[in-house]
N, C-alpha and C positions, 0 to 999 in steps of 0.2 A: 473658350474653356468654360466660362460661366454657363453658357447656353447648353453645353454638353452635360454639365452637372445638373441643370434643371431637367433636361430630357431624361437623364438617368433616374432622377427622383420620381418623375411622372411615371416612367415605365415601371419602376419598383413599386410605386403606389398602386398602379393598375394590377400588377401581379399579385400584390397582397390582397387587393379587393377580390380578384377572381378566385384566388385560393380560399379566401375567407368565405365567399358565397358557396363554393363547392363544399368546404368543410361544414358550413351551417346546414346546407341542404342534405348532405349525407350523414349528418349527426356526429361528425368527428368532434365537433364542439357542441356545447349546450345550445338547444334551440327551443323555441316556443311553438307548441302545436295546439290546434283546436279542431273541433269537428261538430257538425250539426247533422242530425238524422231524424227521420220520421218513422213511427212504428204503429202498427195495429189500428189502422183507420176502420171505423165502422159507422153505419148509419144509425141515426136516432131521430126522435120527434117526427115519426112518420116519413122519414126520408128527407126532411127539410134541413137537417143538420148532419154533420159528420164529426164524430169525436175521434181524436187521435192523440198519441203521445209524441212529444218533441223532446229530443235529447240534445243538450249542448254540453260538451266536455272540453277541458283544456288541461295542459300540463307542460312541464319542462322535461325534455327527453335528450338522450345522447346515445351514441352507438349506431352502426349502420342498420342492424336488425333486418337483414334481407333473408327471408325464409328459404331454407334449403342450402344457403351459401354461408351465412354468418350466424353468430350467436344472436339471441334476441336483443333488441334495444332496451334501455332502461328508461323508466318514466316515473315522475312524481306528479300525481294529480294535483291540479290547482282547484278544479271544480268539476262536478259531474251532476248536472241538474236534469231531472225529468219533469216535464210540464204536461198536464192533462189539458188539452185544448178543445175548443168547439169552433166549427166553421159553418157559416151559413152557406148552403149549397148555391143559392141564387146569386148572392152578392160576393161570395168568397171572403167575406170579412171574418176574422178570427178573434176569439177572446180567450183569456186564460181562466181556467176553472180552479186549478190548484197546482202546486208544484212541490217536489221533494228533492233534497240534496242527498245523493248517495254517499254514505259515510266511509269514504276511502281513508285508510291510514296515511298519514303524511310520511310515508316511507317509500322505498324504491320497489317498483313492480317491474316485471319483465314481460315484454310483448314484442312480436314482430310488427314492423311498421305497416303492413297491410291490414292489421287489426290492432292498431296501437292502443285504442281505448276498449279493446275486447268486443265481444259480440253479446249485446244484452238480449235477454229473452223476455218477451212481453206478451200480453194478451188483454183484449178489451171485449166486453159484451154488454148489451143493454137489456135490462128487464125491469119492469115495474118501476119506472122512473129512477132507476139506479144504473150507474155505469160501473160495472165490476172490473177491477183492474188487477193485474199481476205483473210486477216488474222485477226482473232478475238481473243481477249484475255480478260479474266475476270480480271479486275484490281480494282474491288471494294474491300472494306475492311469491309463489313457489314456481313460477315459470308458466309459459303459455300453454302447455299441454296438461295442466293439472287444474282444470276449471271446476270449481264448486260454487254454483250461484247462491247468492243470498237474496231473499225475496221480500218485497213489499207487496202485501196483498190486502185487498179491502174493496170498498165501493164508495162512489161519490153520489150523494143524494142530489138529484137535479133540482127538485123543488126547494129543498132546504138549503142548498148551496154549501154543503159541508162534506168532508171526507171522513170515513170511518176506516181505520186501519186494523185489520184483524191479525196481521202478521207484519212486523216491522223489521225488515232486513234480517230475517232469520234464515239460517241455512236449511234448505229442504229441496226435495226433488219435485218441484212444481212442473206441470206439463200443460201450459195454456194452449188453447186451440188457436192455431195460427190463422185459420180461415173459417171463422164462425159464419153462421147464416146471416149475421148482421152486416156482412159486406155487400149483401144484395138488398135492393129496395125496388120492387117491381122490375122494370126493364133496365134499371141502373145498377152498376157495380162499381164500388170504390176499390181502387188498386194501389197497393204500395209498390212503387217501382224502385227496387234496390235500396230502399230506405232513403232515397234522394228526392223522390217526387211523389205526390199524391195525385192520382189520375181518376177521372170519371169516365166510365165506358157505357155506351148505350148498346144494349144487346141487339136490337133489331137493325139499326143503321151501322153499327160498328164505329160510330163517331167517338173520338177520344179527346177529352178536354183536360187541360192541365190546371189543377186547382192550386197547387203550391209546389215550389221547388226550393232546394238549397241554393245559396248564392252562386256556386260555381257550376250549376247544372246548365248544360247546353241544350238549347231548344231543338237543335237538329237531331238530338238523341230520340226525341219523340217519334220522328218519322220512321225510325228504324227499329222500334220496339216490336219484338215478336209477341203480339198480344196473347197468342195461345199458350205461351209459357207463363204468363202472369195472371191470366184470368182463371178463376176457379168456379165459375158459374155452373159448368156442366157437372162437376163433381158434387157440388152442393145440391143441385136440383135432383141429381140421381139419388143421393142419400135421403133427401126429403121424400121423394117418391117411394123409396124402399121402406122408409119408416112408416109412412102413412098407409101403404099397401099391406105391410105386415100387420099393423094394428087392426085394419079392417078384416083381414083374413082370420086372425086369431079370434076376434069377436064373433065372426061368422061360424067358425067351427065350435066355439064354446056354446053358442046358441043351439047348435046341432047336437049337443050332449057330450062332446068330448071334454076330457079333463084339460087343465091348463097346459100340462106338459105335452099331451097328445096334440092339442090344438097348435102349439108352437112348432112341433115337428112337422105336422101336416102343412102348416103355413110355409115352412121352409121349403118343402117339396114343391109347393105351388109357385113360390118365388123362383125356384130353379127353372121350372117350365116356362115362366115368363121371361127368363133371361136376366132377372134382377139379381140373382145369386149365381156365383160361378157353379157350373155343373159338377157335382161330385160323382165319382165312379160308382156304378151299381153292379150287382151280380145277380143273375137269375139261374134257376134250375128247372129242367124239364126231365121227366122220366123217359128213359129209353130202354129197349129190350136188352141190349148188351153194348159194351164199349166197341167203338169202331177203331179202325186203324189210322184215322185221320188225326187224332189228338191223343195225348198221353192219358193214361188212366191211373188213378191213385186210390188204393183201398184206405179207408179211414175207419178205425175201430170205434166202438162205442165209448171206450175209455178216453180216447182223444177228444171226443165231443164233451164228455163229462169234465175233463180238465179245462175246457173252454179254449182249446187251441184254434178252433175254426168257428167262431160265433156267427159270422155272416153266412158261411156255407150251411151251417145247421139251420139257421133261420130261413134260408132260401129253399131248402129241401122240404121244410115243413109247410111252406106256402108256395108250391111250385107255380111258376109263371110270374110271380110278383118280383118287382125290382127291389132289391135290398141293398143297403149301403155296403160297399165293398171294403173289406178290412185290409187285405193285402199285407205283405211282409209279416207272415204269420210267426207267432211265438214258437221258439224251439224248445223241445223238451228232451231231457237226457235219456228217456226210455224209448223215444220214438224219433224216427228220422223223416216222417212224412212232411212236416213243416219245411224242413230244409229242401226236400226234393221239389215241393210245389213252389217255394220261393225262387229256386234256381230256374225252374221252368218258366215262371212268369217274368223273371228278369231278362229272358231272351226275347221278350216281346209277344209271347203267346197270350191269347185272350180267351181260349176255350180249352176245356179239359174235362175228363170224366172223373166222377167220384163214385166209388163202389162202397156201399155201407149197408149192413143188415140185409144182404141178398137183393138189394136194389141198385140200379145204376142210374146216375143222373148226368146229363150234359150241362156243365156249368159254363156260362157265358158272361164275360166281363164287358160292361158297357161304359165307355168313357165319353 
């Protein structure tokens, strides 16, 4: 009888432990949560160092907080620390440059568990021996869908080893660059993998090196990383080429005697021809004897041109044969129905039509 009693107590204890673990894991009872993430790694010191932000947050939470199925979990922050770090690329040794504690109120916040500590917004860039930082944190307590970030903005002086804060946890709509050119250094690219690992990619060989990971990061994840989804080299190099080519073209056209505005427009046209700008639709006009039966013909009065209803058509017929920016979706006027008719005709996919104005006929062609 006594053995049966002991067995019952053991079973009861095991049931209590199992239910206790389940209750703790699902947030039915209070539980302790913590998280560590990495943000905005960039190169510095000629590619010899990498600067990045490390976030460590902890809190007491309760409630299931399963998105789409339950109400948000509730959490009281215990800490939320952002650290500006430096890493030696060759040795992978890190050092702390400075740190800040996000000033969360010691009151209840609501978040779903898949983003229990919110999504911080960050940005780093390096210029003139300064590391410019922007750190945004959602510190509101009105629920998970009402995010208004409060920002810490400033720079860290590398030589002087001090931080200057120009905005300290002020509410604003900062838009830091997520992938600045500083993530590239020659053939190397530093990659932030899901805020859980900092990787180093070699462009020519495709070799991927793990510089730092969080404690629960699994090495096998590296082998399955779709690098094309996390590498931004192509986009950055394209933007760099676009910027440098545009600058060269504008200077070239300015030297040829064009005004600043004319030079910029002509440079834009040249960039389109090079395939660096998306091609914009054009319209051309050629003089013909009379309208044919192959396309629709639209008489346009002098008054309609004076009202500015067809600026591209007017420009094209004044410079026949030249490609002019296509306006399309022409403005409607209460006294004329030509705009409506042309819009409907073009909406059907037609790319050519005749315009009759002041006793002349022009064949208009839209080039896309």
